[in-house]
C-alpha positions in Angstrom: -6.3 21.2 -24.8 -4.3 19.6 -22.2 -6.1 17.8 -19.4 -5.4 17.3 -15.8 -4.1 14.1 -14.3 -4.7 13.2 -10.6 -2.8 11.3 -8.0 -4.3 10.2 -4.7 -2.7 12.4 -2.1 -3.8 11.3 1.4 -5.5 8.7 3.5 -8.8 10.8 3.4 -8.9 10.1 -0.4 -8.1 13.6 -1.6 -6.3 14.0 -4.8 -3.9 16.6 -6.4 -4.0 17.5 -9.9 -1.2 18.3 -12.5 -0.9 18.7 -16.2 -1.2 15.2 -17.8 1.4 16.2 -20.3 4.0 16.0 -17.6 3.7 12.2 -17.8 4.9 12.3 -21.5 7.5 14.9 -20.6 9.0 12.6 -18.1 9.1 9.7 -20.5 10.5 11.8 -23.4 13.2 13.4 -21.3 13.9 10.1 -19.3 14.0 12.3 -16.2 11.8 12.5 -13.1 9.8 15.6 -12.6 8.7 16.8 -9.1 6.2 19.3 -7.7 4.6 20.2 -4.4 0.8 20.4 -4.0 -1.7 20.8 -1.2 -4.8 18.7 -0.9 -8.2 19.7 0.6 -7.2 18.9 4.2 -4.2 21.3 3.9 -1.5 18.7 3.8 1.5 19.5 1.5 2.6 16.7 -0.8 6.0 16.1 -2.6 5.0 14.4 -5.8 7.3 12.8 -8.3 6.3 11.9 -11.9 8.6 9.0 -12.6 9.9 8.4 -16.2 8.2 5.3 -17.5 6.4 4.6 -14.2 3.4 6.0 -12.3 3.3 9.2 -10.4 3.6 8.9 -6.7 3.4 11.0 -3.5 6.8 10.6 -2.0 6.4 12.7 1.1 3.6 14.6 2.9 3.5 17.0 5.8 3.2 20.7 6.7 4.8 23.8 5.1 8.3 22.3 5.8 7.8 19.9 2.8 7.2 22.8 0.5 10.2 24.7 2.0 12.5 21.8 1.5 11.2 21.5 -2.1 11.9 25.2 -2.8 15.4 24.8 -1.3 16.4 22.2 -3.8 18.7 23.3 -6.7 17.0 21.0 -9.2 16.3 23.0 -12.4 12.8 24.6 -12.4 10.5 24.5 -15.4 6.9 25.6 -16.2 4.1 24.1 -18.3 1.6 26.7 -19.5 -1.6 26.0 -21.3 -5.2 27.2 -21.4 -5.6 25.9 -17.8 -2.8 28.0 -16.4 0.9 27.8 -15.5 2.3 24.9 -13.5 5.8 25.0 -11.9 7.8 21.8 -11.5 11.4 20.8 -11.1 13.6 18.4 -13.1 15.4 15.8 -11.1 18.6 14.7 -12.9 19.5 12.0 -10.5 16.7 9.7 -9.0 18.8 9.2 -5.9 17.9 12.8 -5.1 14.4 11.8 -4.3 15.7 9.3 -1.7 17.8 12.1 -0.1 14.8 14.4 -0.2 12.6 12.0 1.6 15.1 10.9 4.2 
């Protein structure tokens, strides 16, 4: 059974969850993985699982954060286990994160 990892999402102390296996996937592939999630207060967060580093919330805001994420051409992938299906994108160039957040 795969577990869930958490990352603190906002100043109110809310967290977002993601499959903990994404940490290993990022390290094995040597590529950053990104996803969007919403915390309890309704804020949308752009989260990056950094290869060999910790997972970080890189941008937060309203629906426009998710819309910008969906507009990216980064390859999409899914992780499926007994907890469900989780969609994420593979970032081939870490500079793309900087461009996304600027």
